C-alpha beads as a LAMMPS data file, in Angstrom:
LAMMPS data file: protein, C-alpha beads

464 atoms
463 bonds

1 atom types
1 bond types

-500.0 500.0 xlo xhi
-500.0 500.0 ylo yhi
-500.0 500.0 zlo zhi

Masses

1 110.0

Atoms # bond

1 1 1 441.586 -8.331 -7.250
2 1 1 440.862 -8.996 -3.566
3 1 1 440.465 -12.701 -4.306
4 1 1 443.842 -12.868 -6.070
5 1 1 445.492 -10.956 -3.208
6 1 1 443.930 -13.265 -0.624
7 1 1 444.976 -16.288 -2.650
8 1 1 448.555 -14.995 -2.828
9 1 1 448.618 -14.132 0.875
10 1 1 447.028 -17.218 2.407
11 1 1 447.638 -20.081 0.012
12 1 1 449.333 -23.053 1.718
13 1 1 452.890 -24.130 1.052
14 1 1 453.311 -26.801 -1.591
15 1 1 455.291 -28.909 0.875
16 1 1 452.566 -28.782 3.553
17 1 1 451.511 -32.392 4.338
18 1 1 447.975 -31.537 5.486
19 1 1 445.143 -32.878 3.345
20 1 1 443.629 -29.499 2.481
21 1 1 447.004 -28.266 1.279
22 1 1 447.489 -31.383 -0.837
23 1 1 444.016 -30.906 -2.292
24 1 1 444.683 -27.257 -3.132
25 1 1 447.668 -28.013 -5.374
26 1 1 446.127 -31.159 -6.883
27 1 1 443.069 -29.101 -7.794
28 1 1 445.249 -26.340 -9.245
29 1 1 446.992 -28.843 -11.522
30 1 1 443.647 -30.263 -12.617
31 1 1 442.365 -26.779 -13.492
32 1 1 445.472 -26.049 -15.574
33 1 1 445.103 -29.227 -17.623
34 1 1 441.361 -28.610 -18.029
35 1 1 441.982 -25.070 -19.283
36 1 1 444.483 -26.298 -21.858
37 1 1 442.113 -29.056 -22.956
38 1 1 439.220 -26.604 -23.335
39 1 1 441.277 -24.325 -25.573
40 1 1 442.372 -27.180 -27.846
41 1 1 440.618 -28.138 -31.069
42 1 1 440.719 -31.918 -30.839
43 1 1 439.857 -32.387 -34.517
44 1 1 442.969 -30.503 -35.619
45 1 1 445.317 -32.180 -33.167
46 1 1 443.831 -35.518 -32.006
47 1 1 447.158 -36.827 -30.682
48 1 1 447.651 -33.903 -28.326
49 1 1 444.013 -34.163 -27.296
50 1 1 444.482 -37.832 -26.387
51 1 1 447.567 -37.061 -24.319
52 1 1 445.827 -34.226 -22.489
53 1 1 442.795 -36.423 -21.779
54 1 1 445.116 -39.031 -20.253
55 1 1 446.772 -36.396 -18.072
56 1 1 443.372 -34.913 -17.175
57 1 1 442.096 -38.285 -15.969
58 1 1 445.278 -38.804 -13.936
59 1 1 444.705 -35.450 -12.227
60 1 1 441.089 -36.397 -11.525
61 1 1 442.273 -39.625 -9.895
62 1 1 444.604 -37.631 -7.641
63 1 1 441.959 -35.071 -6.624
64 1 1 439.380 -37.755 -5.828
65 1 1 441.902 -39.754 -3.826
66 1 1 442.583 -36.739 -1.606
67 1 1 438.848 -35.961 -1.279
68 1 1 438.303 -39.568 -0.197
69 1 1 440.976 -39.180 2.497
70 1 1 439.350 -35.929 3.651
71 1 1 435.963 -37.674 3.917
72 1 1 437.531 -40.475 5.957
73 1 1 438.956 -37.813 8.270
74 1 1 435.957 -35.513 8.750
75 1 1 432.826 -37.660 8.111
76 1 1 434.017 -41.223 8.908
77 1 1 430.658 -42.274 10.387
78 1 1 428.587 -40.750 7.581
79 1 1 430.186 -42.416 4.547
80 1 1 427.729 -43.787 1.985
81 1 1 427.625 -47.619 2.039
82 1 1 429.334 -49.344 -0.876
83 1 1 428.582 -52.990 -0.182
84 1 1 427.543 -53.322 -3.810
85 1 1 431.200 -53.146 -4.885
86 1 1 431.666 -56.822 -4.040
87 1 1 429.364 -57.603 -6.975
88 1 1 431.700 -55.978 -9.496
89 1 1 433.932 -58.179 -11.667
90 1 1 437.455 -58.317 -10.268
91 1 1 438.990 -56.532 -13.255
92 1 1 436.801 -53.490 -12.414
93 1 1 437.963 -53.206 -8.803
94 1 1 440.806 -50.868 -9.591
95 1 1 442.411 -47.855 -7.930
96 1 1 441.603 -45.696 -10.954
97 1 1 437.874 -46.464 -10.968
98 1 1 436.927 -43.260 -9.118
99 1 1 438.637 -41.064 -11.713
100 1 1 436.948 -42.955 -14.547
101 1 1 433.571 -42.428 -12.843
102 1 1 434.187 -38.675 -12.623
103 1 1 435.277 -38.558 -16.259
104 1 1 432.215 -40.579 -17.270
105 1 1 429.884 -38.311 -15.294
106 1 1 431.279 -35.213 -17.009
107 1 1 430.922 -36.796 -20.455
108 1 1 427.333 -37.814 -19.752
109 1 1 426.477 -34.432 -18.251
110 1 1 427.870 -32.733 -21.380
111 1 1 425.553 -34.789 -23.607
112 1 1 427.779 -37.678 -24.658
113 1 1 426.641 -41.293 -24.776
114 1 1 428.490 -44.413 -23.693
115 1 1 429.173 -46.352 -26.862
116 1 1 426.403 -48.944 -27.446
117 1 1 424.680 -47.881 -24.209
118 1 1 422.259 -45.196 -25.376
119 1 1 419.292 -46.006 -23.111
120 1 1 421.489 -46.384 -20.032
121 1 1 423.244 -43.102 -20.864
122 1 1 419.974 -41.204 -21.120
123 1 1 418.797 -42.670 -17.809
124 1 1 422.051 -41.746 -16.011
125 1 1 422.368 -38.208 -17.416
126 1 1 420.277 -36.425 -14.687
127 1 1 422.295 -38.158 -11.959
128 1 1 425.557 -37.334 -13.764
129 1 1 424.623 -33.641 -13.910
130 1 1 423.701 -33.583 -10.212
131 1 1 426.942 -35.367 -9.337
132 1 1 429.156 -32.955 -11.284
133 1 1 427.394 -29.972 -9.662
134 1 1 427.893 -31.509 -6.232
135 1 1 431.561 -32.155 -6.940
136 1 1 432.060 -28.544 -7.986
137 1 1 430.482 -27.462 -4.676
138 1 1 432.879 -29.753 -2.795
139 1 1 435.915 -28.474 -4.692
140 1 1 434.871 -24.886 -4.080
141 1 1 434.343 -25.486 -0.358
142 1 1 437.687 -27.254 0.020
143 1 1 439.599 -24.582 -1.935
144 1 1 438.010 -21.854 0.159
145 1 1 438.843 -23.617 3.411
146 1 1 442.427 -24.258 2.244
147 1 1 442.854 -20.468 2.024
148 1 1 441.400 -19.935 5.495
149 1 1 442.350 -22.652 7.980
150 1 1 443.987 -25.969 7.120
151 1 1 443.121 -27.430 10.525
152 1 1 439.353 -26.870 10.484
153 1 1 436.554 -28.758 8.705
154 1 1 433.435 -26.565 8.690
155 1 1 429.895 -27.933 8.886
156 1 1 429.175 -26.485 5.441
157 1 1 432.084 -28.464 4.039
158 1 1 430.962 -31.626 5.837
159 1 1 427.439 -31.316 4.429
160 1 1 428.758 -30.833 0.895
161 1 1 430.931 -33.943 1.297
162 1 1 428.018 -36.046 2.622
163 1 1 425.809 -35.088 -0.320
164 1 1 428.575 -35.771 -2.831
165 1 1 429.438 -39.169 -1.284
166 1 1 425.822 -40.375 -1.586
167 1 1 425.555 -39.257 -5.217
168 1 1 428.940 -40.728 -6.107
169 1 1 428.008 -44.130 -4.659
170 1 1 424.714 -44.135 -6.574
171 1 1 426.441 -43.164 -9.822
172 1 1 429.175 -45.774 -9.305
173 1 1 426.631 -48.603 -9.201
174 1 1 424.682 -47.235 -12.204
175 1 1 427.752 -46.580 -14.355
176 1 1 429.532 -49.878 -13.730
177 1 1 426.266 -51.800 -14.222
178 1 1 425.910 -50.161 -17.641
179 1 1 429.498 -50.942 -18.657
180 1 1 429.842 -54.576 -17.536
181 1 1 427.533 -57.360 -16.286
182 1 1 426.854 -56.979 -12.561
183 1 1 425.086 -59.629 -10.524
184 1 1 421.644 -58.881 -9.147
185 1 1 421.279 -58.999 -5.342
186 1 1 419.592 -62.422 -5.596
187 1 1 422.377 -63.818 -7.780
188 1 1 424.954 -62.480 -5.344
189 1 1 423.231 -63.984 -2.309
190 1 1 422.942 -67.375 -4.027
191 1 1 426.656 -67.230 -4.838
192 1 1 427.294 -66.564 -1.155
193 1 1 425.365 -69.756 -0.407
194 1 1 427.649 -71.631 -2.797
195 1 1 430.688 -70.204 -0.979
196 1 1 429.253 -71.493 2.314
197 1 1 428.704 -74.907 0.699
198 1 1 432.332 -75.011 -0.478
199 1 1 433.597 -74.021 2.990
200 1 1 431.430 -76.640 4.731
201 1 1 432.614 -79.224 2.205
202 1 1 436.269 -78.494 2.932
203 1 1 435.649 -78.490 6.694
204 1 1 433.952 -81.876 6.404
205 1 1 436.770 -83.208 4.181
206 1 1 439.361 -82.062 6.748
207 1 1 437.453 -83.822 9.559
208 1 1 437.240 -87.030 7.501
209 1 1 440.915 -86.888 6.574
210 1 1 440.299 -86.536 2.834
211 1 1 442.277 -83.281 2.827
212 1 1 444.955 -81.835 5.092
213 1 1 445.372 -78.322 6.419
214 1 1 448.804 -78.158 4.771
215 1 1 447.156 -78.694 1.391
216 1 1 444.889 -75.697 2.104
217 1 1 447.697 -73.517 3.466
218 1 1 449.961 -74.345 0.522
219 1 1 447.176 -73.722 -2.019
220 1 1 447.711 -77.154 -3.529
221 1 1 446.801 -76.801 -7.255
222 1 1 444.999 -80.153 -7.270
223 1 1 442.424 -78.671 -4.883
224 1 1 441.139 -76.455 -7.692
225 1 1 439.787 -79.656 -9.262
226 1 1 439.081 -81.659 -6.097
227 1 1 437.041 -79.137 -4.124
228 1 1 434.362 -78.433 -6.798
229 1 1 433.797 -82.204 -7.210
230 1 1 433.505 -82.734 -3.457
231 1 1 431.174 -79.715 -3.197
232 1 1 428.809 -81.159 -5.808
233 1 1 428.626 -84.472 -3.921
234 1 1 428.098 -82.732 -0.576
235 1 1 425.564 -80.321 -2.063
236 1 1 423.477 -83.185 -3.415
237 1 1 423.781 -85.675 -0.545
238 1 1 425.048 -84.160 2.705
239 1 1 423.656 -80.610 2.507
240 1 1 420.589 -81.393 0.435
241 1 1 418.787 -78.234 1.598
242 1 1 421.591 -75.959 0.422
243 1 1 422.163 -74.126 -2.876
244 1 1 421.973 -77.393 -4.878
245 1 1 418.540 -78.220 -3.513
246 1 1 416.872 -79.521 -6.647
247 1 1 413.396 -78.837 -5.292
248 1 1 414.035 -75.146 -5.873
249 1 1 412.854 -73.425 -8.995
250 1 1 415.553 -73.236 -11.645
251 1 1 415.702 -69.437 -11.424
252 1 1 416.380 -69.668 -7.685
253 1 1 419.397 -71.929 -8.153
254 1 1 422.903 -70.615 -8.530
255 1 1 423.665 -69.632 -12.112
256 1 1 426.773 -71.785 -11.755
257 1 1 424.692 -74.953 -11.573
258 1 1 421.520 -74.005 -13.425
259 1 1 422.581 -75.427 -16.836
260 1 1 423.087 -78.824 -15.201
261 1 1 419.776 -78.924 -13.320
262 1 1 418.503 -82.081 -15.058
263 1 1 421.820 -83.911 -14.811
264 1 1 422.171 -83.135 -11.106
265 1 1 418.614 -84.320 -10.489
266 1 1 419.463 -87.648 -12.140
267 1 1 422.607 -87.948 -10.028
268 1 1 420.721 -87.356 -6.816
269 1 1 417.972 -89.787 -7.822
270 1 1 420.371 -92.675 -8.447
271 1 1 421.336 -95.185 -5.718
272 1 1 424.941 -94.090 -6.088
273 1 1 423.833 -90.601 -5.238
274 1 1 423.420 -91.841 -1.692
275 1 1 426.781 -93.578 -1.549
276 1 1 427.885 -91.240 1.253
277 1 1 425.665 -93.196 3.704
278 1 1 422.816 -90.699 3.537
279 1 1 420.003 -93.201 4.176
280 1 1 417.289 -90.554 4.161
281 1 1 417.982 -89.692 0.532
282 1 1 418.177 -93.369 -0.434
283 1 1 414.913 -94.247 1.290
284 1 1 413.166 -91.225 -0.208
285 1 1 413.716 -92.488 -3.745
286 1 1 410.974 -94.897 -4.939
287 1 1 412.168 -98.484 -5.068
288 1 1 410.990 -98.906 -8.666
289 1 1 412.964 -95.825 -9.734
290 1 1 416.118 -97.047 -8.016
291 1 1 415.844 -100.492 -9.571
292 1 1 415.185 -99.022 -13.011
293 1 1 418.313 -96.856 -12.808
294 1 1 420.443 -99.683 -11.409
295 1 1 419.372 -102.004 -14.212
296 1 1 421.193 -99.800 -16.722
297 1 1 424.566 -100.704 -15.213
298 1 1 426.486 -103.957 -14.939
299 1 1 427.150 -103.468 -11.252
300 1 1 427.818 -100.991 -8.441
301 1 1 431.339 -100.242 -9.648
302 1 1 430.020 -99.385 -13.103
303 1 1 427.300 -97.175 -11.634
304 1 1 429.679 -95.338 -9.304
305 1 1 432.133 -94.825 -12.162
306 1 1 429.340 -93.306 -14.253
307 1 1 428.371 -91.065 -11.343
308 1 1 431.980 -89.877 -10.982
309 1 1 432.147 -89.119 -14.707
310 1 1 428.939 -87.056 -14.480
311 1 1 430.143 -85.086 -11.457
312 1 1 433.528 -84.468 -13.057
313 1 1 431.810 -83.267 -16.219
314 1 1 429.743 -80.774 -14.234
315 1 1 432.821 -79.525 -12.345
316 1 1 434.819 -79.151 -15.559
317 1 1 432.000 -77.196 -17.181
318 1 1 431.950 -74.853 -14.195
319 1 1 435.670 -74.211 -14.581
320 1 1 435.383 -73.420 -18.280
321 1 1 432.031 -71.607 -18.555
322 1 1 432.047 -69.815 -15.194
323 1 1 435.775 -69.521 -14.547
324 1 1 435.624 -66.025 -13.052
325 1 1 432.808 -66.867 -10.609
326 1 1 434.388 -70.157 -9.589
327 1 1 437.769 -68.518 -9.063
328 1 1 436.125 -65.873 -6.866
329 1 1 434.455 -68.618 -4.812
330 1 1 437.728 -70.522 -4.389
331 1 1 439.579 -67.334 -3.511
332 1 1 437.116 -66.624 -0.686
333 1 1 437.312 -70.260 0.405
334 1 1 441.098 -70.168 0.792
335 1 1 440.953 -66.839 2.614
336 1 1 438.484 -68.327 5.112
337 1 1 439.909 -71.830 5.521
338 1 1 443.660 -71.179 5.368
339 1 1 445.596 -70.909 8.615
340 1 1 446.089 -67.228 9.329
341 1 1 449.771 -66.399 8.678
342 1 1 451.799 -64.799 11.442
343 1 1 452.467 -61.127 10.817
344 1 1 456.234 -61.671 11.028
345 1 1 456.145 -64.517 8.516
346 1 1 456.897 -62.314 5.526
347 1 1 457.517 -65.148 3.094
348 1 1 454.139 -66.713 3.799
349 1 1 452.367 -63.386 3.565
350 1 1 454.011 -62.798 0.201
351 1 1 452.903 -66.233 -0.987
352 1 1 449.316 -65.609 0.083
353 1 1 449.310 -62.234 -1.661
354 1 1 450.652 -63.667 -4.892
355 1 1 448.164 -66.537 -4.866
356 1 1 445.126 -64.348 -4.225
357 1 1 445.945 -61.542 -6.638
358 1 1 442.730 -62.103 -8.572
359 1 1 442.020 -60.898 -12.078
360 1 1 443.106 -57.269 -11.720
361 1 1 445.656 -56.631 -14.444
362 1 1 448.310 -55.303 -12.093
363 1 1 451.038 -55.559 -14.722
364 1 1 449.084 -53.483 -17.231
365 1 1 451.571 -51.122 -18.882
366 1 1 448.887 -48.470 -19.399
367 1 1 448.030 -48.505 -15.674
368 1 1 451.685 -47.966 -14.823
369 1 1 452.150 -45.251 -17.427
370 1 1 453.350 -41.970 -15.913
371 1 1 453.952 -39.081 -18.281
372 1 1 455.298 -35.762 -17.048
373 1 1 454.182 -32.474 -18.575
374 1 1 457.508 -32.113 -20.393
375 1 1 457.191 -35.603 -21.861
376 1 1 453.656 -34.839 -22.978
377 1 1 454.841 -31.619 -24.612
378 1 1 457.688 -33.441 -26.378
379 1 1 455.273 -36.047 -27.773
380 1 1 452.961 -33.291 -28.945
381 1 1 455.752 -31.396 -30.707
382 1 1 456.837 -34.539 -32.533
383 1 1 453.302 -35.128 -33.766
384 1 1 453.910 -38.858 -33.989
385 1 1 451.391 -41.562 -33.168
386 1 1 452.330 -43.978 -30.436
387 1 1 453.343 -47.464 -31.488
388 1 1 450.603 -49.996 -30.738
389 1 1 451.467 -52.589 -28.089
390 1 1 453.106 -55.827 -29.158
391 1 1 450.681 -58.720 -29.204
392 1 1 451.289 -61.601 -26.846
393 1 1 452.098 -64.628 -29.060
394 1 1 449.246 -67.122 -29.356
395 1 1 451.458 -70.005 -28.303
396 1 1 452.504 -68.170 -25.118
397 1 1 448.984 -68.055 -23.671
398 1 1 446.660 -70.972 -22.918
399 1 1 444.300 -69.180 -20.490
400 1 1 442.252 -65.984 -20.729
401 1 1 444.234 -63.180 -19.077
402 1 1 441.171 -62.004 -17.118
403 1 1 438.981 -64.988 -16.204
404 1 1 441.647 -67.715 -16.608
405 1 1 439.314 -69.901 -18.687
406 1 1 441.324 -72.325 -20.864
407 1 1 441.172 -71.821 -24.611
408 1 1 439.601 -74.606 -26.656
409 1 1 438.393 -75.190 -30.198
410 1 1 435.193 -73.347 -29.234
411 1 1 436.663 -70.738 -26.888
412 1 1 438.919 -68.779 -29.242
413 1 1 441.756 -66.362 -28.463
414 1 1 441.245 -62.627 -29.021
415 1 1 443.874 -59.907 -28.728
416 1 1 442.994 -56.609 -27.075
417 1 1 444.149 -53.842 -29.433
418 1 1 444.772 -51.532 -26.480
419 1 1 447.104 -53.673 -24.329
420 1 1 448.032 -56.567 -26.647
421 1 1 447.068 -59.302 -24.165
422 1 1 444.923 -62.336 -25.032
423 1 1 441.353 -62.772 -23.775
424 1 1 438.295 -64.908 -24.382
425 1 1 435.351 -63.349 -26.233
426 1 1 433.429 -62.632 -23.004
427 1 1 436.336 -60.659 -21.534
428 1 1 436.978 -58.702 -24.759
429 1 1 433.436 -58.038 -25.935
430 1 1 433.834 -54.240 -26.163
431 1 1 435.017 -52.092 -29.031
432 1 1 436.279 -48.513 -29.168
433 1 1 438.523 -46.309 -31.328
434 1 1 442.137 -45.913 -30.213
435 1 1 443.323 -42.523 -31.531
436 1 1 446.640 -42.747 -29.669
437 1 1 447.518 -45.629 -32.026
438 1 1 445.872 -44.132 -35.110
439 1 1 442.828 -46.434 -34.891
440 1 1 439.922 -44.194 -35.893
441 1 1 437.376 -46.997 -36.231
442 1 1 436.247 -49.014 -33.205
443 1 1 438.374 -52.115 -32.559
444 1 1 438.223 -54.966 -30.037
445 1 1 439.378 -54.098 -26.511
446 1 1 439.268 -55.989 -23.221
447 1 1 436.967 -54.995 -20.376
448 1 1 439.839 -53.597 -18.314
449 1 1 441.047 -51.265 -21.077
450 1 1 437.489 -50.333 -22.045
451 1 1 436.735 -49.048 -18.563
452 1 1 440.096 -47.509 -17.653
453 1 1 442.132 -46.679 -20.752
454 1 1 439.835 -45.727 -23.615
455 1 1 437.085 -43.157 -23.843
456 1 1 433.943 -45.013 -24.924
457 1 1 431.830 -41.906 -25.488
458 1 1 430.539 -40.166 -28.563
459 1 1 428.780 -36.825 -28.872
460 1 1 424.997 -36.690 -28.676
461 1 1 424.112 -33.139 -29.642
462 1 1 420.418 -33.885 -29.520
463 1 1 420.705 -34.911 -25.889
464 1 1 422.644 -31.867 -24.709

Bonds

1 1 1 2
2 1 2 3
3 1 3 4
4 1 4 5
5 1 5 6
6 1 6 7
7 1 7 8
8 1 8 9
9 1 9 10
10 1 10 11
11 1 11 12
12 1 12 13
13 1 13 14
14 1 14 15
15 1 15 16
16 1 16 17
17 1 17 18
18 1 18 19
19 1 19 20
20 1 20 21
21 1 21 22
22 1 22 23
23 1 23 24
24 1 24 25
25 1 25 26
26 1 26 27
27 1 27 28
28 1 28 29
29 1 29 30
30 1 30 31
31 1 31 32
32 1 32 33
33 1 33 34
34 1 34 35
35 1 35 36
36 1 36 37
37 1 37 38
38 1 38 39
39 1 39 40
40 1 40 41
41 1 41 42
42 1 42 43
43 1 43 44
44 1 44 45
45 1 45 46
46 1 46 47
47 1 47 48
48 1 48 49
49 1 49 50
50 1 50 51
51 1 51 52
52 1 52 53
53 1 53 54
54 1 54 55
55 1 55 56
56 1 56 57
57 1 57 58
58 1 58 59
59 1 59 60
60 1 60 61
61 1 61 62
62 1 62 63
63 1 63 64
64 1 64 65
65 1 65 66
66 1 66 67
67 1 67 68
68 1 68 69
69 1 69 70
70 1 70 71
71 1 71 72
72 1 72 73
73 1 73 74
74 1 74 75
75 1 75 76
76 1 76 77
77 1 77 78
78 1 78 79
79 1 79 80
80 1 80 81
81 1 81 82
82 1 82 83
83 1 83 84
84 1 84 85
85 1 85 86
86 1 86 87
87 1 87 88
88 1 88 89
89 1 89 90
90 1 90 91
91 1 91 92
92 1 92 93
93 1 93 94
94 1 94 95
95 1 95 96
96 1 96 97
97 1 97 98
98 1 98 99
99 1 99 100
100 1 100 101
101 1 101 102
102 1 102 103
103 1 103 104
104 1 104 105
105 1 105 106
106 1 106 107
107 1 107 108
108 1 108 109
109 1 109 110
110 1 110 111
111 1 111 112
112 1 112 113
113 1 113 114
114 1 114 115
115 1 115 116
116 1 116 117
117 1 117 118
118 1 118 119
119 1 119 120
120 1 120 121
121 1 121 122
122 1 122 123
123 1 123 124
124 1 124 125
125 1 125 126
126 1 126 127
127 1 127 128
128 1 128 129
129 1 129 130
130 1 130 131
131 1 131 132
132 1 132 133
133 1 133 134
134 1 134 135
135 1 135 136
136 1 136 137
137 1 137 138
138 1 138 139
139 1 139 140
140 1 140 141
141 1 141 142
142 1 142 143
143 1 143 144
144 1 144 145
145 1 145 146
146 1 146 147
147 1 147 148
148 1 148 149
149 1 149 150
150 1 150 151
151 1 151 152
152 1 152 153
153 1 153 154
154 1 154 155
155 1 155 156
156 1 156 157
157 1 157 158
158 1 158 159
159 1 159 160
160 1 160 161
161 1 161 162
162 1 162 163
163 1 163 164
164 1 164 165
165 1 165 166
166 1 166 167
167 1 167 168
168 1 168 169
169 1 169 170
170 1 170 171
171 1 171 172
172 1 172 173
173 1 173 174
174 1 174 175
175 1 175 176
176 1 176 177
177 1 177 178
178 1 178 179
179 1 179 180
180 1 180 181
181 1 181 182
182 1 182 183
183 1 183 184
184 1 184 185
185 1 185 186
186 1 186 187
187 1 187 188
188 1 188 189
189 1 189 190
190 1 190 191
191 1 191 192
192 1 192 193
193 1 193 194
194 1 194 195
195 1 195 196
196 1 196 197
197 1 197 198
198 1 198 199
199 1 199 200
200 1 200 201
201 1 201 202
202 1 202 203
203 1 203 204
204 1 204 205
205 1 205 206
206 1 206 207
207 1 207 208
208 1 208 209
209 1 209 210
210 1 210 211
211 1 211 212
212 1 212 213
213 1 213 214
214 1 214 215
215 1 215 216
216 1 216 217
217 1 217 218
218 1 218 219
219 1 219 220
220 1 220 221
221 1 221 222
222 1 222 223
223 1 223 224
224 1 224 225
225 1 225 226
226 1 226 227
227 1 227 228
228 1 228 229
229 1 229 230
230 1 230 231
231 1 231 232
232 1 232 233
233 1 233 234
234 1 234 235
235 1 235 236
236 1 236 237
237 1 237 238
238 1 238 239
239 1 239 240
240 1 240 241
241 1 241 242
242 1 242 243
243 1 243 244
244 1 244 245
245 1 245 246
246 1 246 247
247 1 247 248
248 1 248 249
249 1 249 250
250 1 250 251
251 1 251 252
252 1 252 253
253 1 253 254
254 1 254 255
255 1 255 256
256 1 256 257
257 1 257 258
258 1 258 259
259 1 259 260
260 1 260 261
261 1 261 262
262 1 262 263
263 1 263 264
264 1 264 265
265 1 265 266
266 1 266 267
267 1 267 268
268 1 268 269
269 1 269 270
270 1 270 271
271 1 271 272
272 1 272 273
273 1 273 274
274 1 274 275
275 1 275 276
276 1 276 277
277 1 277 278
278 1 278 279
279 1 279 280
280 1 280 281
281 1 281 282
282 1 282 283
283 1 283 284
284 1 284 285
285 1 285 286
286 1 286 287
287 1 287 288
288 1 288 289
289 1 289 290
290 1 290 291
291 1 291 292
292 1 292 293
293 1 293 294
294 1 294 295
295 1 295 296
296 1 296 297
297 1 297 298
298 1 298 299
299 1 299 300
300 1 300 301
301 1 301 302
302 1 302 303
303 1 303 304
304 1 304 305
305 1 305 306
306 1 306 307
307 1 307 308
308 1 308 309
309 1 309 310
310 1 310 311
311 1 311 312
312 1 312 313
313 1 313 314
314 1 314 315
315 1 315 316
316 1 316 317
317 1 317 318
318 1 318 319
319 1 319 320
320 1 320 321
321 1 321 322
322 1 322 323
323 1 323 324
324 1 324 325
325 1 325 326
326 1 326 327
327 1 327 328
328 1 328 329
329 1 329 330
330 1 330 331
331 1 331 332
332 1 332 333
333 1 333 334
334 1 334 335
335 1 335 336
336 1 336 337
337 1 337 338
338 1 338 339
339 1 339 340
340 1 340 341
341 1 341 342
342 1 342 343
343 1 343 344
344 1 344 345
345 1 345 346
346 1 346 347
347 1 347 348
348 1 348 349
349 1 349 350
350 1 350 351
351 1 351 352
352 1 352 353
353 1 353 354
354 1 354 355
355 1 355 356
356 1 356 357
357 1 357 358
358 1 358 359
359 1 359 360
360 1 360 361
361 1 361 362
362 1 362 363
363 1 363 364
364 1 364 365
365 1 365 366
366 1 366 367
367 1 367 368
368 1 368 369
369 1 369 370
370 1 370 371
371 1 371 372
372 1 372 373
373 1 373 374
374 1 374 375
375 1 375 376
376 1 376 377
377 1 377 378
378 1 378 379
379 1 379 380
380 1 380 381
381 1 381 382
382 1 382 383
383 1 383 384
384 1 384 385
385 1 385 386
386 1 386 387
387 1 387 388
388 1 388 389
389 1 389 390
390 1 390 391
391 1 391 392
392 1 392 393
393 1 393 394
394 1 394 395
395 1 395 396
396 1 396 397
397 1 397 398
398 1 398 399
399 1 399 400
400 1 400 401
401 1 401 402
402 1 402 403
403 1 403 404
404 1 404 405
405 1 405 406
406 1 406 407
407 1 407 408
408 1 408 409
409 1 409 410
410 1 410 411
411 1 411 412
412 1 412 413
413 1 413 414
414 1 414 415
415 1 415 416
416 1 416 417
417 1 417 418
418 1 418 419
419 1 419 420
420 1 420 421
421 1 421 422
422 1 422 423
423 1 423 424
424 1 424 425
425 1 425 426
426 1 426 427
427 1 427 428
428 1 428 429
429 1 429 430
430 1 430 431
431 1 431 432
432 1 432 433
433 1 433 434
434 1 434 435
435 1 435 436
436 1 436 437
437 1 437 438
438 1 438 439
439 1 439 440
440 1 440 441
441 1 441 442
442 1 442 443
443 1 443 444
444 1 444 445
445 1 445 446
446 1 446 447
447 1 447 448
448 1 448 449
449 1 449 450
450 1 450 451
451 1 451 452
452 1 452 453
453 1 453 454
454 1 454 455
455 1 455 456
456 1 456 457
457 1 457 458
458 1 458 459
459 1 459 460
460 1 460 461
461 1 461 462
462 1 462 463
463 1 463 464
């Protein structure tokens, strides 16, 4: 009784802009949806259950967003490092990731298992339980403080936030690594070396007049083909000690170039491999080897043409088999090498933003979906399944929506049953049921929808 009276007497105004007040009402809404979801028998009314789960996850996103702002305000110097996030695929770097992590932690803590990830689920369950307990402590501390003083952050509250932030960062890395491929630290550092090689290549090309700064600033499409070819030449001849150093063990090379290790070694060993006036490389090759290779060709022009064909083949394979990695490298390259736009040059800023959007599916209809409580209730009363999304026509798409790899006879087109867009097999390798569309059995979904818009968990009573 005293608690209810105190809550009535001291609760903040809904219009109060302070963070603790915003948290109080966001947390209240989350509790209301959770209570309704707990009282619902999902087997009797799966459509309503799906709608409530969607609203529940939206509320979780909102609560975590406010908690994150509170942590930035009261423990800015004590935030847990999240450098590992740069290793995540671009389609995972999404504003709703935090809410999905919370939802995933609660499912794991309750005994569920990520579909097709049983061992990883069992390993993460203790951390998930500790994280959910810590989050409850944080929510309790923030609610209590919201009813006392909106302008004060107590040391008890700060300590609870520090502990939660560390656990949340640890769970984020574990959960995302279980859901999608994440580079190891060594793979990431080698990719950084490749980025440096690309930047040094472009800087050298600008100095030699092969490229112009306007081409870089205008994001000339031809550079997407030119720069990888120049980088391979520079990596083999000019920067021979860099990431394409063929004296390295194969496992220490960049994954981008590892499949072409033998071919690149042949290129570097040929006389044409030193055509950029690198005499040291030319003199290092045994005379007999050089003469043997040269004897296979009718002349220097024939040899250089063959070398160009080999380099182009390697570059083309990179663009098709490692499109996402190569696009990430080129994106960083343009961000580093482009002339920094003036802040008042709005048109140029807009152009840069559009060019460097990356693979995040910003036009995803499910991401933009906003359903009010009344709309949810109306859908529930009707008892109708939602219409599945219209499929993008095959002829309207020549590139994978996520990684931008071109479709070929070997790389086939696959529709995501959740959003209707077209992906390659690597970017739509997951499967899950879609009850909102009446799909009870698991169907193909893209990585983006798998992480953010479906619930890839099933009950594991034995593990509870």
